C-alpha positions in Angstrom: 34.8 -28.5 -37.7 31.4 -28.5 -35.9 28.0 -27.1 -36.7 28.0 -24.1 -34.4 25.1 -21.7 -33.8 26.1 -18.7 -31.6 23.8 -16.1 -30.2 24.4 -12.8 -32.2 25.9 -10.3 -29.8 27.2 -6.7 -30.1 30.8 -6.0 -29.1 29.6 -4.1 -26.0 27.4 -6.9 -24.7 28.3 -8.3 -21.3 28.1 -11.9 -22.6 30.5 -12.8 -25.4 30.6 -16.2 -27.1 33.7 -18.4 -27.5 34.7 -19.8 -30.9 33.8 -23.1 -32.4 37.5 -24.1 -32.2 37.5 -23.4 -28.5 34.4 -25.5 -28.0 36.1 -28.4 -29.8 39.1 -27.9 -27.5 37.0 -28.1 -24.4 35.5 -31.4 -25.7 38.9 -32.9 -26.4 40.2 -32.0 -22.9 37.0 -33.2 -21.2 36.3 -36.4 -23.1 39.5 -37.3 -25.0 39.8 -38.0 -28.7 37.3 -40.9 -28.5 34.3 -38.6 -28.0 33.8 -35.7 -30.5 31.5 -32.7 -30.4 29.7 -32.5 -33.7 27.4 -29.6 -33.0 27.0 -26.8 -30.5 24.3 -24.2 -30.0 24.6 -21.3 -27.7 21.6 -20.8 -25.4 20.5 -17.3 -24.7 18.3 -17.7 -21.6 20.9 -16.8 -19.0 22.4 -13.3 -18.3 25.8 -14.1 -16.7 27.6 -17.3 -17.8 27.5 -18.3 -21.5 25.9 -21.7 -22.0 26.2 -24.1 -25.0 24.2 -27.2 -25.8 26.7 -29.8 -27.1 25.8 -32.7 -29.4 28.2 -35.6 -29.2 29.0 -38.0 -32.0 27.3 -40.9 -30.2 24.0 -39.0 -30.0 24.5 -37.9 -26.3 24.2 -34.3 -25.3 26.0 -32.2 -22.7 26.1 -28.6 -21.6 29.1 -26.4 -21.6 29.0 -23.3 -19.3 31.7 -20.6 -19.5 32.3 -17.7 -17.2 32.4 -14.1 -18.5 35.5 -12.9 -20.3 38.2 -11.4 -18.0 37.5 -7.8 -19.1 33.7 -8.1 -18.4 32.4 -5.8 -15.7 31.9 -8.5 -13.0 31.1 -7.3 -9.5 33.1 -8.5 -6.5 30.2 -10.7 -5.2 30.1 -12.4 -8.6 33.7 -13.5 -8.8 34.3 -17.2 -9.4 30.6 -18.1 -9.6 31.2 -21.4 -11.3 33.8 -22.3 -8.7 31.3 -21.4 -6.0 28.7 -23.6 -7.6 31.1 -26.5 -7.6 31.5 -26.0 -3.8 27.8 -26.6 -3.5 27.3 -29.4 -6.0 27.7 -32.4 -3.8 25.4 -31.0 -1.1 22.8 -29.9 -3.7 22.7 -33.1 -5.7 22.5 -35.2 -2.5 19.2 -33.6 -1.7 18.0 -32.6 -5.2 18.6 -35.2 -7.9 17.0 -32.8 -10.4 20.2 -30.7 -10.5 22.7 -31.5 -13.2 25.9 -33.4 -12.5 29.3 -32.0 -13.4 31.3 -34.1 -15.9 34.4 -31.9 -16.2 35.8 -28.8 -14.5 38.6 -26.5 -15.7 39.5 -23.5 -13.6 43.1 -23.4 -14.8 42.7 -20.6 -17.4 45.0 -22.7 -19.6 42.7 -23.7 -22.5 40.4 -20.6 -22.2 41.0 -17.4 -20.2 37.7 -18.2 -18.5 36.4 -20.8 -16.1 34.3 -23.5 -17.7 32.5 -26.7 -16.7 30.7 -29.4 -18.7 27.5 -30.8 -17.1 24.9 -33.4 -17.9 22.1 -32.4 -20.2 18.7 -32.1 -18.5 15.8 -32.6 -20.9 12.7 -30.4 -20.6 11.3 -26.9 -21.3 12.1 -23.8 -19.3 9.0 -23.1 -17.2 9.3 -19.4 -17.7 9.3 -19.8 -21.5 6.1 -21.8 -21.6 4.3 -20.1 -18.7 1.8 -18.5 -21.0 0.6 -21.9 -22.3 0.0 -23.3 -18.8 -3.4 -23.3 -17.1 -3.7 -21.7 -13.7 -4.2 -25.2 -12.2 -1.0 -26.5 -13.8 0.9 -23.4 -12.7 -0.2 -23.9 -9.1 0.9 -27.6 -9.2 4.3 -26.5 -10.4 4.7 -24.0 -7.6 3.7 -26.7 -5.1 6.4 -28.9 -6.6 9.0 -26.1 -6.4 8.1 -25.6 -2.8 8.7 -29.3 -2.1 12.1 -29.1 -3.9 12.9 -25.9 -1.9 12.2 -27.7 1.4 14.5 -30.5 0.4 17.3 -28.1 -0.5 16.9 -25.9 2.6 17.5 -28.7 5.1 21.0 -29.4 3.8 23.5 -28.1 6.5 26.7 -26.3 5.5 30.2 -26.0 7.0 30.0 -22.2 7.6 27.9 -19.2 6.8 28.7 -17.3 3.5 30.0 -18.3 0.1 30.7 -22.0 -0.5 34.2 -21.5 -1.6 35.0 -20.4 2.0 36.3 -17.0 0.8 35.8 -16.2 3.6 33.5 -18.4 5.7 31.9 -17.1 8.9 30.7 -18.7 12.1 27.9 -16.2 12.4 25.2 -15.3 9.9 25.3 -11.6 10.6 29.0 -11.5 9.8 28.4 -13.1 6.4 25.7 -10.6 5.5 27.9 -7.7 6.7 30.8 -9.0 4.5 28.6 -9.3 1.4 27.2 -5.8 2.1 30.7 -4.4 2.4 31.9 -5.7 -0.9 28.8 -4.6 -2.8 29.1 -1.1 -1.2 32.7 -1.1 -2.4 31.6 -1.7 -6.0 29.1 1.1 -5.7 31.7 3.4 -4.4 34.1 2.6 -7.3 31.4 3.8 -9.6 30.7 6.9 -7.4 27.1 5.6 -6.8 27.2 4.9 -3.1 24.8 6.8 -0.9 24.4 7.1 2.9 21.4 4.7 2.8 23.8 1.8 2.3 25.7 2.8 5.5 22.3 3.0 7.3 21.6 -0.5 6.1 25.0 -1.7 7.3 24.3 -0.1 10.7 21.0 -1.9 10.9 22.8 -5.2 10.4 24.9 -4.4 13.4 22.0 -3.2 15.5 20.0 -6.3 14.6 22.9 -8.8 15.1 21.1 -10.7 17.8 18.0 -11.1 15.6 20.0 -12.2 12.5 22.0 -14.7 14.6 18.9 -16.5 15.7 19.9 -18.5 12.6 22.5 -20.8 14.1 22.9 -23.5 11.5 24.0 -22.6 7.9 21.6 -24.2 5.4 21.8 -24.5 1.6 20.3 -21.5 -0.2 20.0 -22.1 -4.0 20.2 -18.4 -4.8 18.3 -18.5 -8.1 15.2 -20.5 -7.4 12.7 -19.2 -10.0 10.9 -20.4 -13.2 13.7 -19.2 -15.4 15.9 -22.0 -13.9 13.3 -24.7 -13.8 12.8 -27.3 -16.5 9.4 -28.9 -16.8 7.8 -31.8 -18.7 4.4 -30.9 -20.2 3.8 -34.4 -21.6 2.7 -35.5 -18.2 -0.6 -34.4 -16.6 -0.2 -32.4 -14.5 3.2 -31.1 -15.7 6.2 -32.1 -13.7 9.4 -30.3 -12.7 12.3 -32.4 -14.2 15.3 -30.1 -13.8 16.7 -27.3 -11.6 19.5 -25.3 -13.1 22.1 -22.6 -12.2 23.0 -22.8 -8.5 26.1 -20.6 -8.9 24.6 -17.9 -6.7 24.1 -20.3 -3.9 25.2 -19.6 -0.4 25.2 -21.2 3.1 22.8 -19.2 5.2 19.1 -18.8 6.1 16.6 -20.5 3.8 14.5 -17.3 4.0 17.3 -15.5 2.1 16.2 -16.9 -1.3 16.0 -13.7 -3.4 12.9 -14.9 -5.1 11.0 -14.4 -1.8 11.6 -10.6 -2.2 11.8 -9.7 -5.9 9.3 -12.2 -7.4 5.6 -12.6 -6.9 5.6 -16.0 -5.2 2.0 -17.3 -5.2 0.1 -18.8 -2.3 0.4 -22.3 -3.9 4.1 -22.2 -3.0 3.7 -20.9 0.6 0.8 -23.4 1.3 3.2 -26.2 0.6 6.5 -24.7 1.9 5.0 -23.2 5.0 4.6 -19.5 5.8 7.3 -17.8 7.8 6.5 -16.9 11.4 5.7 -13.3 12.2 7.9 -12.7 15.2 10.3 -9.6 15.3 13.4 -11.7 14.5 11.9 -13.2 11.4 10.5 -9.9 10.3 13.9 -8.2 10.7 15.6 -11.0 8.8 13.2 -10.7 5.9 13.7 -6.9 5.8 17.5 -7.4 5.9 17.4 -9.9 2.9 15.2 -7.6 1.0 17.7 -4.8 1.6 20.6 -7.0 0.6 19.1 -7.8 -2.7 18.1 -4.2 -3.3 21.7 -3.2 -3.0 22.6 -6.1 -5.4 20.0 -4.8 -7.9 21.5 -1.3 -7.7 24.7 -2.9 -9.1 22.8 -4.9 -11.7 20.9 -1.8 -12.7 24.2 -0.3 -13.9 24.8 -3.3 -16.1 21.4 -3.5 -17.7 20.5 0.2 -17.9 17.7 0.1 -15.3 16.6 3.2 -13.3 18.4 3.4 -10.0 16.1 5.7 -8.0 13.3 3.1 -7.4 15.8 0.8 -5.7 17.2 3.7 -3.6 13.6 4.5 -2.5 13.0 0.8 -1.6 16.2 0.7 0.5 15.3 3.8 2.4 11.9 2.3 3.2 13.5 -1.0 4.4 16.0 0.9 6.5 13.2 2.7 8.3 11.3 -0.5 9.0 14.5 -2.2 10.4 15.3 0.8 12.5 11.9 0.7 14.0 12.3 -3.0 15.1 15.7 -2.5 16.7 15.0 0.9 18.3 
């Protein structure tokens, strides 16, 4: 038996832990009988996959990540996220050595009825959790470092536009955005929540196809590039970014499609290092389209977390008006 510390969860919670016995079984399958897991602690920082810090008998550590249970209310664009992340790993680690390496993958559903991977442990503190203890100067330095990392990631070319598991892949960027929009609208419709504004948004993607397809080379988009997924080391002065986590929402597309650019207050320190986007009509339209895409995504997530829907609908309507003005 192992020393196991799960996160207390209610039966209706989206995330549900696996048992200590199941954790031991993953270790035996991944490492064989020579390496034993002696302790496991569930980490509560993420909101989708369940994550466990594993302590091995030789003092080494590793991280077990497990997909949601089969009965969890997973949206269509969230299916197989761990598998999608594996489709990006070689490209990501080639340009970003701060990303964890995968030690073992099991998508067979044999041992667990959930996908799971074991990855290398990355030491450090989550930036978001210690933000309040950082000076303004240290925070600015970290944003500059994140901008440098983002630039490294965003130059990596991909084989197609869309999800990395090629399910499906597209030769044009607009087609990938239209597909993602379609499947998210389908999930809204299943819950009887869809409105005409999502059709207006989809029509704008069609009208602005030539502007979206100015993006001709698919590039690596991390998909979750924010302080909640960044590990830092405060023992150095200034602090240093030492780890970048959770790329399961990554995609091959336009670097400007990082969601953080639209639903997080990215400071000037980042843009001064990364480079500010141009202000031509094509770029403006693309930015509006990505903001709209993530607004539709947040309409779905609002149903999961009990957020108010109306502010997102208002935002989408405003974005639609701005896109229509550009393509009219």
